[in-house]
N, C-alpha and C positions, 0 to 999 in steps of 0.2 A: 800219726796225725786227728789228735781232738777235734768236733766239730771246733768246738771255742777258740784253736789257734786258725785253725783255714778261716773261721772267722772274720777273730783281725784278718786275718793274711789278705782279704777281700778289703776290707775296711781305707787301705794302704795303700787302694792302686787306686786308677784315675774309671774318678761313672763309668765312662764308654766304655773300657778294661773291664770295671765290673758289669757291665749289661751283657759282651762278649760270654765272661764266665756264665751269669745265672739265663742267657744263651745255650751255653755250652753243656748244662743241668741240667733244661729241659729234655735237649736230646739226648740224654745221660733215660733221663726218668721217660721218654717215650720206646729209647731202641729198648727197655731194658719192657716194658711191658708189648710192646709187637712180640716179642720173645716168653715172657709168657699164654700170652696169644695161642704158639705157635705148640708147648706145648696140651695148651685147652681142647687143641684139634688135629686127631690121633685119625692117621685111619683105620679103616678094619684093611684086617684080618680074611680073603675069599668074598671080597664084596662083588666082583668080576666076576665067581667058581660055578662052573655054563654055557659061560656069554662068551668065551672062546674058546677054537677052534683051528686047531694045529694037526696040518699033515702027519702021518706016520711018520714021512719020509725025509724033510724038514732039511732034516742035518745031512742028505745024501747033497753030491753036488747036482749040480743040473744042467739038463743036457748042454751043449753045444744047437744045439736045433732051435730050444726054443730061444737060445739069448740074445740069438739071428735074427726071430720072427719077431713079422709086426707089434701082433696081439704082445706081445712080449713088450713092448716099449710103451701101451699104453701105462 
């Protein structure tokens, strides 16, 4: 559908509905602008390098005694 055809269809509907069409077009445009902003803000790889530490045995099962201790609940 061409722009002229769309414009002619919009002209045929009542003014109240024309306002809804305008609101919807504004919504679509703002959504497009927001997605463009998200594309512009890229995360940088390695930003937290050296800031985190993980134990070598992090994936080993925890001993039962540590699961029941009060200090494990903190």
